[in-house]
Each structure stands twice: as structure tokens, then as C-alpha cells.
C-alpha positions as a Python dict, from the first residue, in 0.01 Angstrom:
ca = {
    (1, 'M'): (0, 0, 0),
    (2, 'N'): (-269, 208, -143),
    (3, 'N'): (-152, 553, -121),
    (4, 'E'): (-480, 686, -297),
    (5, 'W'): (-719, 840, -78),
    (6, 'E'): (-993, 1109, -61),
    (7, 'C'): (-887, 1276, 236),
    (8, 'A'): (-570, 1297, 419),
    (9, 'I'): (-597, 1422, 749),
    (10, 'V'): (-274, 1561, 921),
    (11, 'G'): (-284, 1549, 1296),
    (12, 'G'): (-434, 1278, 1542),
    (13, 'G'): (-591, 1428, 1838),
    (14, 'A'): (-962, 1608, 1862),
    (15, 'A'): (-997, 1758, 1561),
    (16, 'G'): (-886, 1497, 1331),
    (17, 'L'): (-1005, 1184, 1484),
    (18, 'S'): (-1358, 1355, 1518),
    (19, 'A'): (-1339, 1412, 1139),
    (20, 'A'): (-1220, 1095, 1102),
    (21, 'L'): (-1501, 949, 1238),
    (22, 'V'): (-1692, 1122, 1032),
    (23, 'L'): (-1576, 1055, 691),
    (24, 'G'): (-1543, 680, 816),
    (25, 'R'): (-1863, 652, 849),
    (26, 'A'): (-1937, 788, 520),
    (27, 'R'): (-1698, 532, 388),
    (28, 'R'): (-1495, 760, 246),
    (29, 'R'): (-1114, 659, 190),
    (30, 'T'): (-913, 845, 474),
    (31, 'L'): (-563, 860, 565),
    (32, 'V'): (-474, 1043, 918),
    (33, 'V'): (-103, 1108, 1009),
    (34, 'D'): (-83, 1180, 1363),
    (35, 'A'): (253, 1267, 1508),
    (36, 'G'): (152, 1246, 1874),
    (37, 'E'): (251, 1596, 1990),
    (38, 'Q'): (-97, 1711, 2092),
    (39, 'S'): (-17, 1996, 2337),
    (40, 'N'): (-249, 1907, 2630),
    (41, 'R'): (-81, 1598, 2663),
    (42, 'A'): (97, 1703, 2948),
    (43, 'A'): (-219, 1817, 3121),
    (44, 'H'): (-378, 1631, 3420),
    (45, 'G'): (-717, 1570, 3243),
    (46, 'I'): (-956, 1723, 2964),
    (47, 'G'): (-1160, 2001, 3182),
    (48, 'G'): (-1486, 2136, 3093),
    (49, 'L'): (-1547, 1785, 2834),
    (50, 'L'): (-1888, 1657, 2828),
    (51, 'G'): (-1884, 1300, 2929),
    (52, 'Q'): (-1498, 1295, 2926),
    (53, 'D'): (-1437, 1545, 3217),
    (54, 'G'): (-1117, 1545, 3381),
    (55, 'R'): (-987, 1266, 3123),
    (56, 'P'): (-654, 1201, 3037),
    (57, 'P'): (-580, 1375, 2709),
    (58, 'A'): (-419, 1055, 2556),
    (59, 'E'): (-666, 777, 2667),
    (60, 'L'): (-895, 1021, 2461),
    (61, 'Y'): (-689, 959, 2196),
    (62, 'A'): (-676, 617, 2213),
    (63, 'D'): (-1027, 555, 2236),
    (64, 'G'): (-1075, 745, 1906),
    (65, 'R'): (-823, 558, 1721),
    (66, 'R'): (-993, 217, 1866),
    (67, 'E'): (-1294, 345, 1733),
    (68, 'L'): (-1208, 410, 1376),
    (69, 'T'): (-1071, 56, 1335),
    (70, 'K'): (-1466, -20, 1291),
    (71, 'Y'): (-1451, 194, 978),
    (72, 'P'): (-1205, 8, 731),
    (73, 'S'): (-1198, 319, 487),
    (74, 'V'): (-982, 468, 739),
    (75, 'Q'): (-597, 397, 778),
    (76, 'V'): (-415, 585, 1093),
    (77, 'V'): (-51, 615, 1024),
    (78, 'E'): (233, 734, 1304),
    (79, 'G'): (389, 980, 1170),
    (80, 'Q'): (471, 1329, 1019),
    (81, 'V'): (384, 1537, 665),
    (82, 'V'): (699, 1732, 560),
    (83, 'S'): (578, 1854, 220),
    (84, 'A'): (228, 1933, 104),
    (85, 'T'): (235, 2067, -259),
    (86, 'A'): (-135, 2127, -475),
    (87, 'Q'): (-120, 1947, -808),
    (88, 'E'): (-335, 1948, -1123),
    (89, 'G'): (-682, 1801, -1107),
    (90, 'A'): (-736, 1925, -755),
    (91, 'A'): (-526, 1681, -593),
    (92, 'F'): (-294, 1718, -344),
    (93, 'R'): (98, 1524, -307),
    (94, 'L'): (181, 1441, 61),
    (95, 'E'): (541, 1369, 159),
    (96, 'L'): (624, 1173, 494),
    (97, 'A'): (925, 1196, 736),
    (98, 'D'): (1000, 834, 618),
    (99, 'G'): (993, 956, 245),
    (100, 'S'): (620, 762, 184),
    (101, 'V'): (442, 965, -48),
    (102, 'H'): (7, 976, -45),
    (103, 'H'): (-220, 1153, -278),
    (104, 'A'): (-576, 1314, -179),
    (105, 'Q'): (-850, 1475, -283),
    (106, 'R'): (-904, 1690, 7),
    (107, 'V'): (-647, 1779, 320),
    (108, 'L'): (-797, 1870, 607),
    (109, 'L'): (-575, 2058, 831),
    (110, 'A'): (-554, 1971, 1189),
    (111, 'G'): (-225, 1907, 1350),
    (112, 'G'): (-298, 2154, 1622),
    (113, 'M'): (-36, 2443, 1767),
    (114, 'Q'): (236, 2449, 1989),
    (115, 'Y'): (276, 2674, 2274),
    (116, 'D'): (529, 2970, 2337),
    (117, 'A'): (560, 2973, 2707),
    (118, 'P'): (822, 3223, 2854),
    (119, 'D'): (1157, 2990, 2879),
    (120, 'I'): (1201, 2998, 3254),
    (121, 'P'): (1344, 2748, 3432),
    (122, 'G'): (1076, 2525, 3622),
    (123, 'L'): (789, 2610, 3412),
    (124, 'H'): (800, 2310, 3167),
    (125, 'E'): (846, 2062, 3431),
    (126, 'H'): (498, 2159, 3563),
    (127, 'W'): (314, 2259, 3212),
    (128, 'G'): (-50, 2161, 3201),
    (129, 'R'): (-101, 2101, 3560),
    (130, 'A'): (-20, 2313, 3811),
    (131, 'V'): (116, 2605, 3528),
    (132, 'F'): (-159, 2656, 3266),
    (133, 'H'): (-277, 2841, 3019),
    (134, 'C'): (-640, 2777, 3057),
    (135, 'P'): (-866, 2945, 3341),
    (136, 'F'): (-1155, 2701, 3185),
    (137, 'C'): (-966, 2399, 3129),
    (138, 'H'): (-740, 2387, 3469),
    (139, 'G'): (-935, 2670, 3693),
    (140, 'W'): (-1169, 2444, 3875),
    (141, 'E'): (-839, 2179, 3972),
    (142, 'A'): (-702, 2522, 4162),
    (143, 'R'): (-956, 2668, 4291),
    (144, 'D'): (-942, 2842, 4626),
    (145, 'Q'): (-515, 2815, 4599),
    (146, 'A'): (-295, 3061, 4612),
    (147, 'L'): (-245, 3165, 4203),
    (148, 'A'): (-6, 3411, 4002),
    (149, 'V'): (-38, 3529, 3695),
    (150, 'L'): (238, 3570, 3454),
    (151, 'A'): (147, 3845, 3206),
    (152, 'D'): (215, 4198, 3139),
    (153, 'G'): (4, 4493, 2950),
    (154, 'D'): (-387, 4370, 2893),
    (155, 'R'): (-334, 4044, 2900),
    (156, 'A'): (-235, 4103, 3234),
    (157, 'V'): (-567, 4265, 3381),
    (158, 'H'): (-780, 4026, 3165),
    (159, 'M'): (-602, 3735, 3283),
    (160, 'A'): (-589, 3832, 3663),
    (161, 'L'): (-983, 3971, 3657),
    (162, 'M'): (-1076, 3620, 3520),
    (163, 'L'): (-908, 3446, 3786),
    (164, 'R'): (-1059, 3527, 4052),
    (165, 'G'): (-1361, 3369, 3967),
    (166, 'W'): (-1149, 3057, 4120),
    (167, 'T'): (-973, 3212, 4377),
    (168, 'D'): (-940, 3535, 4591),
    (169, 'D'): (-577, 3527, 4607),
    (170, 'V'): (-415, 3647, 4291),
    (171, 'V'): (-143, 3818, 4233),
    (172, 'A'): (2, 3956, 3860),
    (173, 'L'): (377, 3905, 3793),
    (174, 'T'): (441, 4101, 3518),
    (175, 'N'): (831, 3966, 3454),
    (176, 'G'): (951, 4346, 3438),
    (177, 'S'): (779, 4653, 3341),
    (178, 'S'): (406, 4595, 3379),
    (179, 'G'): (258, 4856, 3098),
    (180, 'L'): (-39, 4920, 3290),
    (181, 'D'): (-196, 5260, 3339),
    (182, 'D'): (-336, 5384, 3618),
    (183, 'A'): (-685, 5317, 3540),
    (184, 'Q'): (-563, 4912, 3508),
    (185, 'N'): (-379, 4950, 3881),
    (186, 'R'): (-710, 5032, 4037),
    (187, 'D'): (-932, 4781, 3870),
    (188, 'L'): (-661, 4524, 3978),
    (189, 'A'): (-647, 4646, 4358),
    (190, 'D'): (-1019, 4709, 4348),
    (191, 'A'): (-1046, 4308, 4283),
    (192, 'G'): (-761, 4244, 4509),
    (193, 'V'): (-594, 4165, 4299),
    (194, 'S'): (-167, 4300, 4316),
    (195, 'V'): (88, 4383, 4137),
    (196, 'D'): (464, 4241, 4105),
    (197, 'E'): (690, 4390, 3838),
    (198, 'R'): (1016, 4167, 3968),
    (199, 'K'): (1220, 3924, 3733),
    (200, 'V'): (1059, 3601, 3794),
    (201, 'V'): (1380, 3373, 3782),
    (202, 'E'): (1326, 3024, 3853),
    (203, 'F'): (926, 2824, 3944),
    (204, 'A'): (1044, 2621, 4244),
    (205, 'S'): (945, 2322, 4349),
    (206, 'R'): (892, 2095, 4681),
    (207, 'N'): (839, 1731, 4661),
    (208, 'G'): (741, 1764, 4293),
    (209, 'E'): (500, 2005, 4309),
    (210, 'L'): (481, 2353, 4279),
    (211, 'A'): (601, 2590, 4546),
    (212, 'A'): (685, 2935, 4511),
    (213, 'M'): (834, 3195, 4255),
    (214, 'V'): (1137, 3339, 4277),
    (215, 'F'): (1270, 3644, 4203),
    (216, 'A'): (1611, 3792, 4060),
    (217, 'D'): (1707, 3995, 4405),
    (218, 'G'): (1630, 3654, 4571),
    (219, 'D'): (1320, 3655, 4744),
    (220, 'E'): (1041, 3407, 4690),
    (221, 'L'): (627, 3425, 4660),
    (222, 'E'): (461, 3123, 4776),
    (223, 'R'): (203, 3013, 4499),
    (224, 'E'): (14, 2717, 4388),
    (225, 'G'): (-82, 2800, 4083),
    (226, 'V'): (21, 2995, 3782),
    (227, 'L'): (-151, 3055, 3493),
    (228, 'V'): (40, 3202, 3194),
    (229, 'A'): (73, 3383, 2898),
    (230, 'S'): (161, 3218, 2581),
    (231, 'A'): (100, 3249, 2249),
    (232, 'L'): (0, 2962, 1993),
    (233, 'R'): (195, 2926, 1643),
    (234, 'Q'): (154, 2636, 1403),
    (235, 'R'): (328, 2347, 1461),
    (236, 'T'): (499, 2331, 1103),
    (237, 'D'): (486, 2561, 761),
    (238, 'L'): (225, 2313, 623),
    (239, 'A'): (-13, 2588, 620),
    (240, 'T'): (223, 2825, 422),
    (241, 'Q'): (339, 2565, 178),
    (242, 'L'): (-47, 2491, 42),
    (243, 'G'): (-64, 2870, 55),
    (244, 'V'): (-372, 2922, 279),
    (245, 'L'): (-484, 3231, 397),
    (246, 'I'): (-323, 3347, 798),
    (247, 'A'): (-577, 3550, 984),
    (248, 'P'): (-467, 3847, 1180),
    (249, 'P'): (-254, 3759, 1463),
    (250, 'G'): (-492, 3813, 1796),
    (251, 'P'): (-416, 3830, 2164),
    (252, 'V'): (-333, 3437, 2220),
    (253, 'V'): (-297, 3305, 1898),
    (254, 'V'): (-60, 3417, 1655),
    (255, 'D'): (-106, 3272, 1310),
    (256, 'A'): (-438, 3075, 1331),
    (257, 'V'): (-614, 2931, 957),
    (258, 'K'): (-845, 3143, 821),
    (259, 'V'): (-1132, 2919, 711),
    (260, 'D'): (-1491, 3017, 656),
    (261, 'P'): (-1818, 2915, 878),
    (262, 'M'): (-1785, 2505, 631),
    (263, 'Q'): (-1383, 2513, 758),
    (264, 'R'): (-1276, 2581, 442),
    (265, 'T'): (-953, 2751, 403),
    (266, 'S'): (-893, 3004, 67),
    (267, 'V'): (-744, 2729, -97),
    (268, 'P'): (-1001, 2509, -268),
    (269, 'G'): (-984, 2154, -149),
    (270, 'V'): (-829, 2203, 151),
    (271, 'F'): (-1016, 2276, 510),
    (272, 'A'): (-905, 2304, 887),
    (273, 'A'): (-1027, 2228, 1201),
    (274, 'G'): (-936, 2270, 1545),
    (275, 'D'): (-645, 2499, 1748),
    (276, 'V'): (-463, 2576, 1393),
    (277, 'C'): (-815, 2757, 1281),
    (278, 'A'): (-939, 2884, 1663),
    (279, 'Q'): (-899, 3165, 1850),
    (280, 'M'): (-968, 3006, 2131),
    (281, 'P'): (-814, 2698, 2185),
    (282, 'Q'): (-1063, 2378, 2337),
    (283, 'V'): (-1110, 2057, 2319),
    (284, 'A'): (-1500, 2039, 2242),
    (285, 'A'): (-1467, 2283, 2000),
    (286, 'A'): (-1223, 2093, 1804),
    (287, 'I'): (-1442, 1780, 1812),
    (288, 'A'): (-1703, 1991, 1663),
    (289, 'T'): (-1475, 2158, 1431),
    (290, 'G'): (-1377, 1852, 1316),
    (291, 'S'): (-1732, 1691, 1240),
    (292, 'A'): (-1816, 1999, 1024),
    (293, 'A'): (-1538, 1999, 850),
    (294, 'A'): (-1585, 1624, 756),
    (295, 'A'): (-1938, 1701, 627),
    (296, 'A'): (-1836, 1945, 425),
    (297, 'I'): (-1530, 1767, 302),
    (298, 'V'): (-1827, 1470, 165),
    (299, 'Q'): (-2027, 1752, 63),
    (300, 'S'): (-1750, 1876, -186),
    (301, 'L'): (-1655, 1476, -279),
    (302, 'L'): (-2020, 1449, -357),
    (303, 'H'): (-2057, 1784, -593),
    (304, 'D'): (-1735, 1672, -768),
    (305, 'E'): (-1886, 1320, -780),
    (306, 'F'): (-2293, 1355, -896),
    (307, 'G'): (-2281, 1747, -916),
    (308, 'L'): (-2411, 1807, -557),
    (309, 'P'): (-2503, 2160, -522),
    (310, 'V'): (-2254, 2294, -282),
    (311, 'M'): (-2156, 2645, -190),
    (312, 'P'): (-1878, 2847, -380),
    (313, 'W'): (-1580, 2814, -246),
    (314, 'P'): (-1477, 3140, -24),
    (315, 'N'): (-1316, 3402, -150),
    (316, 'F'): (-1187, 3588, 149),
    (317, 'D'): (-998, 3863, -52),
    (318, 'Q'): (-1298, 3992, -200),
    (319, 'Q'): (-1465, 3936, 163),
    (320, 'E'): (-1208, 4212, 310),
    (321, 'D'): (-1257, 4463, 50),
}
């Protein structure tokens, strides 16, 4: 097997496949390494993606792979990159879990993020359907239902008030002390949102559907859906291995890769797209950033080959001074 590539893409989700499509059409030798761990695979469908609204994520990814078969310069392999290091000559060495080694002139990090949701019995059985993290992705399907928000502090206020756009029956469950001040409590009360500080011990089901939230005191609150505050974190330490800068923690994303408008990281030759560098993860945004990253990668390769003028590689340290 020829293991020399112009670009290696880590991740075969929306961002990675979008980038591979652009690179394939540009006739660039491209490797896509897909671990098949896209975080939205559990969802009933992709909400808000033009032309694909409500489509199961797995179908979108399968069609994306089929489209890539038209482009002989692109190869998709199933596996996981366990090691990534920069080498002399602006090249990178990637080792996969199966022991195979690949070399690439450019690397695109597009492996998505993992959701760090509370470890409460019953939650994960409904994740991506009745239990969700994004009202823009799932709010329409949960419209006019009895809903809850599982969060505390500022996030509880923000999420509960946002969810009111889809239903007028919202309860904020803070799973302990709410951390809310008087003004925040008034804002929620004015919006018709009640606050319950009791400890949640179970997401109860009936006939396979979410039915109620169970509290430590044994009481139950009937709910049909729950918007859960969850943090997004890097799936692997590849970004750290490559030495790219990480953006300051946001309210949702803990360790997003820092990129410039061309999806370039702080390390020359390393790009990032999709959820790994986003503060508001969405499939539409992942597709867009994957396409943008691929165009920037092509331009950077042309710079090496023919001296095509490109913007200097970003110096994030200088920008912060």
C-alpha cells in the first residue's frame, strides 16, 4: 500500500468527509481515517441541515463515503490514529491502532468531540432522542411537550429560557443547589419556568420511552424530554501530540482547537475542522468548515509546489499580545 499522502484527515464525520470531497475533486492524494464514533449517530435525525433535515446521521455518512468512491485519489480506511508526530520537511507521521504507518504533508483534525453528560441511570438509553444537548437540533421534535432542563447556574437560566421557544412547560432541574441569585430566579419565574433542586437519581422509562425524572426522595416528575447540560471534550490526545494551541474553555466546549479563519492551527501544516474547533457544534457548520479547510490545504500545497502566494501562517501568540 502506498502510505504517502498529501493530506491525512483524522475523522470521517461531516467535517472530514466534506474536506475529503473537496480534496478529491482537487485531485489530491487524501487519506481519511474513520473510527466511526460520530457523536450524533444516536440521534433520530439531523435537525436543521438544508436538504437533509431529519435524515439519520449514519445515512448521511454512508452517502458521503459513496460519493468519495468517484475520486481515485481519496482512500477511506476504518481505524483510529493513535500517534501523530511532525517530521522534518513539513511532513507528519501517523500510526494507526492496527500498526500501519502513514506519512502526510498536511493533517486535518476532524475527529469530532465526545459529550461528557451526567452519569445518571437511564440517561444514555434516551441520548440523542428524548434526552438531548441542543434545542436547535432536537427542539422541533420535542415541541409542545413537557420538558426539563438538567443544569445549574447560568447555564440553567440560558437553557431553560431558550427551551421556552419550543414549549411553555419547562422545569429546571438543578440536581442540587441551583446556584441562582434572586434576579435569575425572577427571570425564570416570569417565563413560567419552575426550579427544582432535588437530586435526580434516574431517567425512568415506560415502554421504551422516557416517562419521568426520579428524585432521591422517591418522587417522580413526568417529563417527555430533557435538555441536558453537557461538556464537549477532545476524543483523543492527538491535538496535544501535535502541539496545537487549545482555545480557552467555553461554556460548552472545554478544549476546542484554536484555528484562524482558514482553519489553520498554531502548527504549520495542521488544520482543524468541525466540532474539534467549534464552540457551537452543528452538522451544517462542520460541513462548511471542512470544505473551507480543504480549500486552504490545496492552496498551501500549491504554495509548496509552485510558490502560490498565501497568507502567512498565523501566530496566535502574537495575536494575543
